Backbone as JSON, one array per atom type, in Angstrom:
{
  "sequence": "MAADYNEIFRLLTSGKPDSIQKLVDETHPADVLQAVQDIGDEDYRYLLVLPDDYLADVIDEAEDDDKYEILKVIDPGRIGSVLNRMSVDEIADLIRELEDDNKDAVVKSLLRGRTKTDVTKLLKYDEETAGGIMTTQFIAIYASNTVMRALNYLKTEVNAETSWYLYVVDKVTYKLMGVVSLRDLVMAPFDTLISDIMNDNVISVRTDLDQEAVARLFTKYGYAALPVVDENGRMVGIVTVDDVIDVINEEATEDIHRMGGIDKEEKIDGSVKDAVLFPPS",
  "N": [[196.86, -43.05, 9.77], [198.41, -45.97, 10.83], [197.51, -49.32, 9.96], [195.96, -51.52, 12.29], [196.95, -54.51, 12.57], [196.63, -56.66, 14.31], [194.11, -56.19, 15.48], [192.55, -56.23, 13.19], [192.86, -58.92, 12.48], [191.71, -60.1, 14.7], [188.99, -59.32, 14.42], [188.45, -60.7, 12.07], [188.64, -63.32, 12.78], [186.72, -63.69, 14.72], [184.3, -64.96, 14.5], [181.83, -63.76, 14.52], [179.17, -62.39, 12.77], [178.6, -59.6, 12.73], [181.07, -58.52, 13.3], [182.56, -59.32, 11.08], [181.17, -57.87, 9.12], [181.76, -55.26, 9.93], [184.49, -55.28, 9.49], [184.48, -55.51, 6.67], [183.25, -53.13, 5.95], [184.95, -51.12, 6.94], [187.65, -51.56, 6.51], [190.52, -51.66, 4.45], [190.96, -53.93, 1.75], [193.67, -54.72, 1.27], [194.82, -54.45, 3.75], [193.54, -56.44, 5.19], [194.53, -58.7, 3.91], [197.28, -58.36, 4.58], [197.17, -58.67, 7.32], [196.47, -61.37, 7.65], [198.71, -62.56, 6.47], [200.74, -61.64, 8.13], [199.9, -62.03, 10.92], [198.39, -64.29, 10.83], [200.05, -66.25, 9.8], [200.05, -66.74, 7.01], [197.9, -68.48, 6.52], [195.5, -68.94, 4.55], [192.94, -69.79, 4.84], [191.61, -68.48, 6.74], [190.44, -66.33, 5.41], [188.07, -67.22, 4.3], [185.7, -66.64, 5.47], [184.85, -64.29, 4.54], [182.64, -62.32, 2.46], [181.92, -63.01, -1.02], [182.42, -60.85, -2.89], [184.03, -59.11, -1.47], [186.14, -60.8, -0.8], [187.09, -61.22, -3.32], [188.24, -58.75, -3.82], [190.27, -58.74, -1.96], [191.9, -60.74, -3.02], [192.64, -59.51, -5.4], [194.5, -57.7, -4.41], [196.67, -59.26, -3.83], [199.96, -60.7, -4.46], [200.88, -62.55, -7.42], [201.62, -65.28, -6.92], [200.5, -65.61, -4.32], [197.9, -65.18, -4.9], [197.13, -67.51, -6.19], [197.53, -69.3, -4.05], [195.52, -68.52, -2.3], [193.19, -69.03, -3.8], [193.4, -71.76, -3.94], [192.42, -72.68, -1.5], [189.78, -72.14, -1.43], [186.43, -73.28, -1.53], [185.56, -75.53, -4.17], [183.12, -75.07, -5.48], [182.73, -72.41, -5.12], [184.7, -70.96, -6.28], [184.35, -70.01, -8.92], [182.39, -67.95, -8.55], [183.83, -66.11, -6.97], [186.01, -65.48, -8.69], [184.72, -64.25, -10.83], [184.13, -61.83, -9.75], [186.46, -60.5, -9.47], [188.91, -58.07, -10.61], [189.1, -57.64, -14.09], [191.53, -57.47, -15.39], [193.28, -58.56, -13.57], [192.33, -61.2, -13.45], [192.94, -61.96, -16.1], [195.78, -61.8, -15.95], [196.29, -63.88, -14.16], [195.41, -66.09, -15.67], [197.18, -65.97, -17.82], [199.46, -67.1, -16.67], [199.13, -69.76, -16.84], [199.69, -72.9, -18.65], [199.67, -72.71, -22.21], [197.78, -74.37, -23.58], [195.79, -74.72, -21.71], [194.41, -72.39, -21.19], [192.09, -71.53, -22.69], [190.27, -73.44, -21.89], [189.97, -72.84, -19.18], [188.79, -70.27, -19.25], [186.36, -70.91, -20.44], [185.24, -72.68, -18.59], [184.96, -71.42, -16.13], [184.51, -68.66, -16.18], [182.05, -66.02, -16.85], [179.53, -64.22, -18.71], [179.95, -60.7, -18.97], [182.46, -60.6, -17.8], [183.81, -62.86, -18.84], [183.89, -62.09, -21.6], [185.39, -59.74, -21.52], [187.88, -60.6, -20.41], [188.66, -62.48, -22.34], [189.21, -60.7, -24.49], [191.4, -59.27, -23.39], [193.35, -61.25, -23.22], [194.19, -61.52, -25.8], [196.13, -59.73, -26.27], [199.66, -58.86, -26.24], [201.37, -59.54, -23.29], [203.22, -57.7, -22.34], [202.62, -55.17, -23.27], [200.72, -52.12, -23.64], [198.05, -52.97, -24.07], [198.15, -55.42, -22.88], [198.42, -54.88, -20.13], [196.3, -53.28, -19.5], [192.96, -52.49, -18.26], [189.62, -53.26, -19.03], [187.62, -52.04, -17.77], [186.23, -49.19, -17.56], [184.85, -45.88, -17.59], [182.75, -44.57, -20.01], [181.39, -41.89, -21.8], [179.14, -39.85, -23.79], [179.66, -36.97, -25.93], [177.42, -35.47, -26.39], [175.89, -35.8, -24.22], [174.3, -34.38, -21.25], [175.56, -32.86, -18.2], [173.99, -33.66, -16.01], [172.85, -36.11, -16.97], [175.21, -37.62, -17.27], [176.07, -37.73, -14.64], [174.03, -39.22, -13.48], [174.43, -41.59, -14.87], [176.9, -42.29, -13.91], [176.28, -43.01, -11.29], [175.2, -45.51, -11.59], [177.09, -47.07, -12.93], [179.12, -49.13, -11.69], [181.1, -50.92, -12.29], [183.87, -50.29, -12.74], [187.35, -49.43, -12.99], [188.4, -47.04, -12.13], [186.87, -43.92, -11.21], [187.61, -41.35, -11.47], [188.2, -40.18, -13.82], [186.24, -39.55, -16.75], [185.7, -40.86, -19.88], [185.29, -39.5, -23.11], [183.63, -40.6, -25.83], [182.98, -41.21, -29.37], [179.68, -41.75, -30.37], [179.07, -43.56, -32.43], [181.39, -44.66, -33.62], [183.03, -45.15, -31.48], [185.39, -43.9, -31.13], [188.03, -42.25, -29.27], [187.38, -39.07, -27.96], [187.8, -37.17, -25.98], [188.33, -36.14, -22.54], [186.94, -36.03, -19.26], [187.26, -34.72, -16.09], [186.33, -35.89, -12.86], [186.01, -33.91, -11.03], [185.58, -31.59, -12.61], [183.13, -32.34, -13.66], [181.28, -32.47, -11.45], [181.36, -29.81, -10.71], [180.13, -28.37, -12.73], [177.16, -26.79, -14.12], [174.03, -28.55, -14.21], [172.77, -28.67, -16.74], [174.79, -28.4, -18.55], [176.54, -29.24, -21.52], [178.51, -32.16, -22.15], [180.43, -31.85, -24.15], [181.13, -29.21, -23.86], [182.69, -29.07, -21.61], [184.68, -30.95, -21.73], [188.06, -32.06, -22.1], [189.72, -31.98, -25.03], [192.2, -32.41, -25.74], [193.5, -34.92, -25.24], [195.75, -37.31, -23.95], [196.67, -40.41, -25.13], [197.35, -44.01, -25.35], [198.6, -46.51, -27.62], [197.42, -49.87, -28.09], [199.51, -51.58, -28.72], [201.82, -50.44, -27.6], [204.84, -50.66, -25.88], [205.07, -51.77, -22.49], [206.98, -50.49, -20.86], [207.37, -48.06, -22.1], [204.92, -46.98, -21.68], [204.95, -46.72, -18.92], [206.91, -44.7, -18.69], [205.5, -42.54, -19.71], [203.57, -42.12, -17.74], [205.26, -41.34, -15.66], [206.21, -38.97, -16.71], [203.91, -37.3, -17.03], [202.42, -37.61, -14.78], [199.87, -38.71, -14.44], [196.84, -40.35, -13.19], [195.62, -42.29, -14.64], [195.6, -43.6, -17.99], [194.1, -43.5, -21.18], [193.55, -46.25, -23.49], [193.86, -47.0, -26.81], [192.8, -48.58, -29.92], [194.19, -49.49, -33.23], [192.59, -47.98, -34.77], [191.83, -45.84, -33.35], [189.81, -46.29, -31.6], [188.53, -46.47, -28.32], [189.6, -48.81, -25.96], [190.34, -49.51, -23.46], [191.84, -48.78, -20.18], [194.93, -47.83, -18.66], [196.03, -47.92, -15.39], [197.64, -46.2, -12.65], [198.46, -47.98, -10.71], [198.83, -50.3, -12.16], [201.06, -49.57, -13.57], [202.99, -49.26, -11.58], [203.26, -51.92, -10.9], [204.47, -52.77, -13.29], [206.9, -51.36, -13.21], [208.08, -52.53, -10.88], [208.2, -55.17, -11.76], [209.92, -55.01, -13.99], [212.25, -54.15, -12.73], [212.8, -56.35, -11.1], [213.27, -58.3, -13.07], [215.61, -57.27, -14.19], [217.34, -57.58, -12.04], [217.33, -60.37, -11.88], [218.5, -60.98, -14.35], [221.1, -60.04, -13.98], [221.88, -61.85, -12.08], [221.86, -64.17, -13.48], [219.5, -65.66, -13.58], [216.76, -67.43, -14.84], [213.68, -66.29, -16.38], [210.64, -66.42, -14.5], [208.98, -69.53, -14.47], [206.01, -70.89, -16.06], [202.93, -71.36, -14.24], [202.53, -74.51, -12.66], [200.94, -77.66, -13.62], [199.71, -78.9, -11.36], [198.74, -76.82, -9.72], [196.89, -75.67, -11.48], [195.09, -77.81, -11.77], [194.18, -78.07, -9.13], [193.05, -75.62, -8.52], [191.73, -74.36, -10.76], [190.41, -76.26, -12.17], [188.38, -77.72, -10.52], [187.01, -80.7, -8.99], [183.85, -81.98, -10.1]],
  "CA": [[197.12, -43.94, 10.88], [198.79, -47.3, 10.36], [196.49, -50.33, 10.25], [196.23, -52.39, 13.39], [196.75, -55.82, 12.02], [196.12, -57.56, 15.37], [192.67, -55.9, 15.55], [191.89, -56.77, 11.97], [192.84, -60.4, 12.59], [190.72, -60.43, 15.8], [187.66, -59.27, 13.81], [188.36, -61.74, 11.05], [188.55, -64.7, 13.42], [185.82, -63.6, 15.85], [183.14, -65.81, 14.26], [180.66, -62.98, 14.62], [178.77, -61.74, 11.54], [178.73, -58.13, 12.84], [182.52, -58.2, 13.22], [182.93, -59.47, 9.66], [180.61, -56.74, 8.41], [182.56, -54.08, 10.4], [185.77, -55.42, 8.71], [184.23, -55.2, 5.22], [182.86, -51.73, 5.82], [185.89, -50.15, 7.43], [189.02, -51.98, 6.27], [190.96, -51.85, 3.04], [191.33, -55.36, 1.48], [195.09, -54.9, 1.4], [195.2, -54.58, 5.17], [193.09, -57.74, 5.64], [195.5, -59.56, 3.38], [198.5, -58.22, 5.31], [196.92, -59.22, 8.65], [196.53, -62.81, 7.51], [200.11, -62.89, 6.18], [201.6, -61.34, 9.3], [199.4, -62.59, 12.18], [197.82, -65.63, 10.59], [201.05, -67.15, 9.2], [199.64, -67.02, 5.63], [196.91, -69.46, 6.44], [194.48, -68.19, 3.82], [191.6, -70.3, 5.14], [190.96, -67.4, 7.57], [189.74, -65.43, 4.51], [186.92, -67.85, 3.72], [184.51, -66.07, 6.14], [184.55, -63.01, 3.83], [181.74, -62.44, 1.3], [182.59, -63.21, -2.3], [182.86, -59.62, -3.52], [185.2, -58.54, -0.67], [187.26, -61.75, -0.95], [187.72, -60.96, -4.65], [189.06, -57.52, -3.68], [191.51, -59.15, -1.29], [192.76, -61.51, -3.96], [193.17, -58.55, -6.28], [195.61, -57.06, -3.78], [197.78, -60.18, -3.56], [200.94, -61.11, -5.47], [200.37, -63.66, -8.24], [201.78, -66.56, -6.21], [199.57, -65.66, -3.21], [196.55, -65.32, -5.49], [196.86, -68.99, -6.39], [197.43, -69.97, -2.74], [194.21, -68.22, -1.75], [192.23, -69.76, -4.61], [193.49, -73.25, -3.62], [191.74, -73.03, -0.26], [188.36, -71.85, -1.59], [185.62, -74.43, -1.98], [185.46, -75.58, -5.61], [181.87, -74.5, -5.93], [182.75, -70.98, -4.85], [185.81, -70.32, -7.0], [183.8, -69.25, -10.06], [181.74, -66.78, -8.1], [184.86, -65.17, -6.58], [186.77, -65.11, -9.86], [183.95, -63.34, -11.64], [184.05, -60.55, -9.07], [187.75, -59.87, -9.47], [189.24, -57.18, -11.69], [189.3, -58.46, -15.29], [192.97, -57.5, -15.75], [193.91, -59.51, -12.64], [191.98, -62.52, -13.93], [193.76, -62.23, -17.27], [197.13, -62.11, -15.52], [196.3, -65.27, -13.59], [195.29, -67.1, -16.74], [198.42, -65.99, -18.58], [200.42, -67.89, -16.02], [198.87, -71.19, -17.13], [200.21, -73.33, -19.92], [198.84, -72.21, -23.3], [196.66, -75.23, -23.93], [194.83, -74.73, -20.66], [193.83, -71.06, -21.04], [190.73, -71.51, -23.24], [189.44, -74.26, -21.06], [189.69, -72.12, -17.98], [187.85, -69.21, -19.54], [185.07, -71.45, -20.74], [184.73, -73.45, -17.5], [184.73, -70.67, -14.85], [184.11, -67.24, -16.39], [180.76, -65.86, -17.5], [179.01, -62.83, -19.04], [180.86, -59.6, -19.36], [183.82, -60.93, -17.35], [184.4, -63.77, -19.85], [184.11, -61.34, -22.82], [186.53, -58.83, -21.32], [189.11, -61.35, -20.22], [189.03, -63.03, -23.68], [189.8, -59.62, -25.18], [192.66, -58.95, -22.84], [194.25, -62.32, -23.47], [194.68, -61.45, -27.14], [197.28, -58.74, -26.38], [200.93, -59.28, -25.67], [201.28, -59.19, -21.88], [204.14, -56.62, -22.0], [202.14, -54.03, -23.96], [199.58, -51.38, -23.01], [196.88, -53.82, -24.21], [198.35, -56.55, -21.9], [198.35, -54.45, -18.78], [195.18, -52.43, -19.29], [191.71, -53.07, -17.91], [188.48, -52.85, -19.86], [186.65, -51.49, -16.85], [186.33, -47.76, -17.53], [183.56, -45.18, -17.8], [182.69, -43.85, -21.27], [180.15, -41.15, -22.0], [179.0, -39.15, -25.1], [179.8, -35.57, -25.94], [176.08, -34.89, -26.48], [175.22, -35.93, -22.87], [174.37, -33.33, -20.28], [176.2, -33.21, -16.96], [173.0, -34.41, -15.23], [172.79, -37.45, -17.49], [176.46, -38.29, -16.99], [176.09, -38.04, -13.18], [173.08, -40.33, -13.22], [175.04, -42.82, -15.41], [178.0, -42.61, -13.01], [175.76, -43.66, -10.13], [174.85, -46.91, -11.87], [178.2, -47.73, -13.52], [180.03, -49.44, -10.64], [182.07, -51.83, -12.79], [184.98, -49.53, -13.32], [188.59, -49.45, -12.22], [188.44, -45.7, -11.5], [185.83, -43.0, -11.69], [188.18, -40.02, -11.44], [188.09, -39.68, -15.21], [185.25, -40.14, -17.61], [186.24, -40.73, -21.25], [184.26, -39.14, -24.1], [183.82, -41.35, -27.08], [182.02, -41.06, -30.41], [178.56, -42.7, -30.21], [178.94, -44.53, -33.49], [182.7, -45.32, -33.86], [183.67, -45.36, -30.13], [186.71, -43.27, -31.06], [188.23, -41.35, -28.14], [187.25, -37.7, -28.35], [188.26, -36.29, -24.91], [188.21, -36.67, -21.18], [186.33, -35.11, -18.32], [187.56, -35.15, -14.75], [185.11, -35.99, -11.96], [185.9, -32.62, -10.37], [184.94, -30.67, -13.57], [181.78, -32.81, -13.86], [180.48, -32.06, -10.35], [181.4, -28.38, -10.57], [179.43, -27.75, -13.84], [175.67, -26.8, -14.04], [173.44, -29.82, -14.65], [172.38, -28.65, -18.13], [175.94, -28.19, -19.4], [176.85, -30.41, -22.35], [179.81, -32.73, -21.88], [181.27, -31.29, -25.12], [181.59, -27.89, -23.42], [183.67, -29.08, -20.51], [185.7, -31.97, -21.91], [189.39, -31.68, -22.6], [189.9, -32.76, -26.23], [193.67, -32.64, -25.91], [193.71, -36.05, -24.37], [196.91, -38.15, -24.25], [196.33, -41.86, -25.11], [198.47, -44.93, -25.86], [198.13, -47.6, -28.45], [197.46, -51.22, -27.44], [200.8, -52.29, -28.89], [202.91, -49.75, -27.04], [205.59, -51.42, -24.89], [204.72, -51.34, -21.16], [207.97, -49.61, -20.24], [207.1, -46.75, -22.69], [203.68, -46.54, -20.97], [205.43, -46.28, -17.6], [207.57, -43.42, -18.88], [204.44, -41.48, -19.87], [203.03, -41.86, -16.42], [206.27, -40.6, -14.93], [206.33, -37.63, -17.36], [202.73, -36.5, -16.9], [201.83, -37.72, -13.44], [198.4, -39.06, -14.5], [196.36, -41.52, -12.43], [195.19, -43.29, -15.63], [195.73, -43.23, -19.39], [193.23, -44.32, -22.05], [194.21, -47.11, -24.47], [193.07, -47.07, -28.08], [193.35, -49.51, -30.9], [194.81, -48.9, -34.39], [191.6, -47.11, -35.42], [191.5, -44.77, -32.43], [188.69, -46.69, -30.7], [188.92, -46.68, -26.98], [189.36, -50.22, -25.57], [190.67, -49.74, -22.03], [192.72, -47.77, -19.57], [196.04, -48.27, -17.8], [196.06, -47.12, -14.17], [198.95, -46.01, -12.04], [198.84, -49.19, -10.0], [199.36, -51.22, -13.17], [202.42, -49.09, -13.95], [203.84, -49.61, -10.44], [203.53, -53.33, -11.07], [205.42, -52.86, -14.38], [208.22, -50.91, -12.71], [208.57, -53.59, -10.01], [208.47, -56.39, -12.58], [211.11, -54.75, -14.77], [213.4, -54.1, -11.77], [213.06, -57.71, -10.69], [213.88, -58.97, -14.19], [216.97, -56.74, -14.3], [218.14, -58.21, -11.0], [217.48, -61.77, -12.28], [219.49, -61.06, -15.4], [222.38, -59.84, -13.4], [222.26, -63.05, -11.33], [221.79, -65.32, -14.35], [218.33, -66.46, -13.3], [215.77, -67.41, -15.92], [212.38, -65.66, -16.06], [209.87, -67.36, -13.79], [208.29, -70.48, -15.3], [204.55, -70.9, -15.98], [202.4, -72.12, -13.14], [202.48, -75.89, -13.08], [199.64, -78.32, -13.75], [199.1, -79.21, -10.12], [197.97, -75.65, -9.32], [195.78, -75.57, -12.38], [194.14, -78.85, -11.45], [193.57, -77.88, -7.82], [192.34, -74.4, -8.41], [190.9, -73.96, -11.84], [189.57, -77.38, -12.62], [187.99, -78.5, -9.31], [186.16, -81.81, -9.25], [182.44, -81.65, -10.12]],
  "C": [[197.41, -45.35, 10.32], [197.74, -48.31, 10.8], [196.93, -51.19, 11.48], [195.91, -53.81, 12.99], [196.21, -56.88, 13.02], [194.62, -57.38, 15.53], [191.93, -56.42, 14.38], [191.8, -58.3, 12.05], [191.85, -60.84, 13.66], [189.25, -60.4, 15.21], [187.41, -60.38, 12.83], [188.08, -63.08, 11.66], [187.51, -64.76, 14.54], [184.66, -64.6, 15.73], [181.84, -65.1, 14.36], [180.31, -62.25, 13.36], [178.91, -60.2, 11.6], [180.18, -57.69, 12.8], [183.0, -58.29, 11.8], [182.42, -58.26, 8.85], [181.36, -55.43, 8.73], [183.89, -54.05, 9.56], [185.54, -55.0, 7.28], [183.93, -53.7, 5.03], [183.97, -50.75, 6.08], [187.35, -50.42, 7.12], [189.37, -52.17, 4.87], [191.39, -53.34, 2.88], [192.82, -55.6, 1.64], [195.54, -55.11, 2.83], [194.7, -55.91, 5.73], [194.11, -58.8, 5.18], [196.79, -59.54, 4.22], [198.36, -58.87, 6.71], [197.03, -60.77, 8.66], [197.98, -63.3, 7.27], [200.97, -62.72, 7.42], [201.24, -62.04, 10.58], [198.97, -64.04, 11.96], [198.72, -66.62, 9.86], [200.64, -67.63, 7.81], [198.71, -68.22, 5.48], [195.65, -68.82, 5.82], [193.07, -68.74, 4.06], [190.89, -69.3, 6.04], [190.1, -66.48, 6.68], [188.38, -65.99, 4.08], [185.65, -67.37, 4.39], [184.06, -64.81, 5.42], [183.55, -63.26, 2.76], [182.51, -62.45, 0.01], [183.16, -61.92, -2.91], [184.07, -59.03, -2.79], [186.37, -59.5, -0.82], [187.94, -61.57, -2.28], [188.64, -59.75, -4.59], [190.37, -57.85, -2.95], [192.46, -59.86, -2.16], [193.41, -60.54, -5.0], [194.44, -57.86, -5.77], [196.85, -57.96, -3.6], [198.75, -60.3, -4.74], [200.41, -62.34, -6.2], [200.46, -65.01, -7.5], [200.76, -66.72, -5.1], [198.18, -65.77, -3.75], [196.19, -66.78, -5.65], [196.7, -69.71, -5.05], [196.08, -69.72, -2.13], [193.1, -69.0, -2.47], [192.19, -71.25, -4.25], [192.65, -73.61, -2.37], [190.2, -72.79, -0.3], [187.65, -73.11, -2.07], [185.41, -74.4, -3.51], [184.2, -74.89, -6.17], [181.81, -73.01, -5.8], [183.75, -70.24, -5.69], [185.28, -69.47, -8.16], [183.16, -67.91, -9.65], [182.81, -65.71, -7.69], [185.63, -64.66, -7.75], [186.07, -64.03, -10.65], [183.72, -61.99, -11.01], [185.4, -59.84, -8.99], [187.89, -58.87, -10.68], [189.59, -58.0, -12.94], [190.79, -58.53, -15.67], [193.72, -58.46, -14.81], [193.56, -60.94, -13.01], [192.83, -62.92, -15.16], [195.16, -62.56, -16.91], [197.28, -63.48, -14.97], [196.26, -66.33, -14.72], [196.54, -67.13, -17.6], [199.51, -66.89, -18.03], [200.25, -69.42, -16.27], [199.56, -71.58, -18.46], [199.19, -72.97, -21.0], [197.63, -73.05, -23.58], [195.59, -75.35, -22.86], [193.98, -73.45, -20.56], [192.38, -71.0, -21.5], [189.8, -72.29, -22.38], [189.04, -73.6, -19.76], [188.63, -71.04, -18.15], [186.46, -69.8, -19.73], [184.4, -72.11, -19.49], [184.29, -72.59, -16.28], [184.22, -69.28, -15.03], [182.77, -67.16, -17.05], [180.5, -64.44, -17.8], [180.1, -61.9, -19.5], [182.3, -59.93, -18.99], [184.54, -61.84, -18.39], [184.73, -63.01, -21.14], [185.32, -60.44, -22.65], [187.86, -59.52, -21.16], [189.56, -61.96, -21.52], [189.68, -61.96, -24.49], [191.18, -59.3, -24.72], [193.72, -60.02, -23.16], [194.81, -62.32, -24.91], [195.92, -60.54, -27.28], [198.55, -59.31, -25.73], [200.98, -58.73, -24.22], [202.2, -58.05, -21.48], [203.84, -55.37, -22.8], [201.04, -53.32, -23.16], [198.33, -52.23, -22.99], [196.98, -54.99, -23.17], [198.19, -56.12, -20.49], [197.11, -53.57, -18.45], [194.02, -53.21, -18.7], [190.61, -52.51, -18.86], [187.37, -52.16, -19.02], [186.86, -49.98, -16.69], [184.96, -47.15, -17.8], [183.64, -44.33, -19.06], [181.34, -43.14, -21.34], [180.26, -40.42, -23.37], [179.09, -37.64, -24.94], [178.45, -34.82, -25.83], [175.32, -35.01, -25.14], [175.3, -34.64, -22.08], [175.15, -33.79, -19.02], [175.29, -34.05, -16.08], [172.97, -35.91, -15.67], [174.06, -38.25, -17.19], [176.57, -38.62, -15.53], [175.2, -39.2, -12.85], [173.71, -41.65, -13.73], [176.13, -43.24, -14.46], [177.49, -43.3, -11.74], [175.48, -45.14, -10.35], [176.03, -47.7, -12.37], [179.3, -48.0, -12.47], [181.15, -50.33, -11.11], [183.18, -51.12, -13.5], [186.18, -49.45, -12.43], [188.79, -48.11, -11.5], [187.36, -44.81, -12.06], [186.32, -41.54, -11.62], [188.16, -39.36, -12.8], [187.0, -40.36, -15.96], [185.7, -39.82, -19.05], [185.11, -40.55, -22.26], [184.56, -39.81, -25.38], [182.68, -41.05, -28.11], [180.93, -42.14, -30.29], [178.56, -43.81, -31.19], [180.25, -45.32, -33.58], [183.42, -45.68, -32.62], [185.13, -44.81, -30.12], [186.78, -42.31, -29.88], [188.18, -39.92, -28.59], [187.83, -36.74, -27.22], [188.11, -36.97, -23.56], [187.68, -35.58, -20.29], [186.76, -35.57, -16.84], [186.34, -35.11, -13.88], [184.93, -34.61, -11.3], [185.19, -31.62, -11.32], [183.45, -31.05, -13.73], [180.89, -32.28, -12.75], [180.39, -30.57, -10.12], [180.51, -27.67, -11.61], [177.88, -27.79, -13.57], [175.11, -28.06, -14.68], [173.15, -29.83, -16.18], [173.53, -28.42, -19.1], [176.16, -29.43, -20.25], [178.32, -30.84, -22.12], [180.85, -32.1, -22.94], [181.86, -29.9, -24.73], [182.61, -27.94, -22.29], [184.76, -30.13, -20.68], [186.99, -31.4, -22.42], [189.7, -32.59, -23.79], [191.34, -32.95, -26.56], [194.12, -33.8, -24.95], [194.89, -36.9, -24.85], [196.44, -39.64, -24.08], [197.5, -42.66, -25.58], [197.82, -45.99, -26.66], [198.25, -48.92, -27.75], [198.77, -51.88, -27.59], [202.0, -51.57, -28.36], [203.54, -50.55, -25.91], [205.23, -50.89, -23.46], [205.7, -50.42, -20.48], [207.77, -48.18, -20.8], [205.88, -46.18, -22.01], [204.08, -46.0, -19.56], [206.12, -44.91, -17.67], [206.57, -42.26, -19.02], [203.82, -41.11, -18.54], [203.99, -40.99, -15.55], [206.38, -39.17, -15.44], [205.16, -36.79, -17.0], [202.1, -36.58, -15.55], [200.38, -38.02, -13.4], [198.12, -40.25, -13.58], [195.95, -42.61, -13.35], [195.44, -42.74, -17.01], [194.82, -44.11, -20.24], [194.06, -45.09, -23.1], [193.32, -47.2, -25.66], [193.65, -48.12, -29.02], [193.88, -48.8, -32.14], [193.87, -47.9, -35.13], [191.18, -45.96, -34.56], [190.34, -45.06, -31.53], [189.19, -46.96, -29.33], [188.62, -48.11, -26.56], [189.69, -50.49, -24.13], [191.42, -48.58, -21.46], [193.8, -48.53, -18.8], [196.07, -47.4, -16.57], [197.41, -47.13, -13.55], [199.41, -47.27, -11.27], [199.4, -50.31, -10.93], [200.8, -50.86, -13.5], [203.39, -49.39, -12.82], [204.23, -51.07, -10.55], [204.56, -53.56, -12.2], [206.81, -52.52, -13.93], [208.89, -51.95, -11.84], [208.98, -54.77, -10.79], [209.82, -56.15, -13.37], [212.32, -54.74, -13.89], [213.81, -55.53, -11.32], [213.72, -58.48, -11.83], [215.31, -58.55, -14.4], [217.89, -57.45, -13.27], [218.35, -59.68, -11.35], [218.55, -61.93, -13.39], [220.88, -60.94, -14.91], [222.87, -61.11, -12.67], [222.19, -64.33, -12.16], [220.61, -66.26, -14.09], [217.35, -66.32, -14.43], [214.44, -66.75, -15.43], [211.54, -66.82, -15.47], [209.04, -68.22, -14.78], [206.79, -70.3, -15.1], [204.14, -71.74, -14.77], [202.2, -73.58, -13.56], [201.08, -76.49, -13.05], [198.97, -78.59, -12.45], [198.26, -78.04, -9.6], [196.75, -75.53, -10.15], [194.72, -76.56, -12.04], [193.41, -78.61, -10.17], [192.66, -76.68, -7.75], [191.32, -74.17, -9.55], [190.08, -75.08, -12.51], [189.17, -78.29, -11.4], [187.07, -79.65, -9.75], [184.73, -81.38, -9.2], [181.69, -82.39, -9.06]]
}
């Protein structure tokens, strides 16, 4: 059933906490974003009533330009909290749009903990490679684990882009050994070893593989995600199908621009950086 954007917007602007909670519990963040864009004339101040974690999900769904527009209306003291709840690959994409001499300052001033560590890692990769489009938020388990232990771990590991696949890595070297689907995991007896149900014929991509080559692999195999490994075979992230869709759209747009003689989009200017990422103390 198609989303009722008028009803979504009514709940969003009701001013009632129970309506906001209903929205958060029952509505996809992409539909809330669309409601504000269609019914609310892209006045992103309507989103400010949302809790930080859900607002972060809404921003994740937005195009890059719209991400900045949303961040610009958030109270300066709240921006860091929202940013640290976004997907690390989306944060990295935002920071890449800044001028080079501002990137380190942004990471140091607003990001914290694991988010800061993961974003810093992602920024080291060329943005048009598997490393540049991957996320570090994946679930890794050991071959020596039992199914019961893996299921218990899965209940606590919420900081992952997808839980459809669990990646089996070596406990010492973190080299990729195999993959287990969530379906196989829940169908197996609790005392089964992961090594007995994992698929060790796993297809992975190197961090330096061009993003268009990654997209072709998704097209060929129809996977929802692919693991990314470094030059030593250590697992460092995953590329998901939504990342690949973004790549396909980006490449198509660049092709159209080249045909029209349009230069690639410039970096985000300093005014946005100052307003959003360096708010006054």
